[in-house]
C-alpha angles and dihedrals in degrees: 000000000000094000092050092048093049093044090055087061095052126228126337107260118237096230121081098236092049091047092051091049090048092051090047092054092044094051091059096046108114092226093052092046089049092050092049089050091052090049088053090052088049090054090051089050090051091054089050092049092049090052090059106030137053112255090239089062101036101043098060088059088066085076088067085080090066090052094048095041092053093046094046095044089053092049102037103031098027089233113169118247117195128220092258091054092050090049090051093047089050091052091051092050091049090048090053089054089056092046091050093051091051 
């Protein structure tokens, strides 16, 4: 959502006044606002997870964001993902299975 909202606003200008105007427009874009709200909900979920799990168990699952971001950017934005990236994503996923099983 954040990427789509920002893309609709174009590129960040190099000058300060243009950058401020760009950020102002981006911060009122419904997709950007929605993405920031979801990030806030994610932070609340993280607080909940930390209240129930050891940090050594909970923190590795933050790497799930790398897996999902790569998969979704490939599907939604048609971004290319190389073999090395797929290998790395696979290793992260396998590592998470080991962490989950304890």
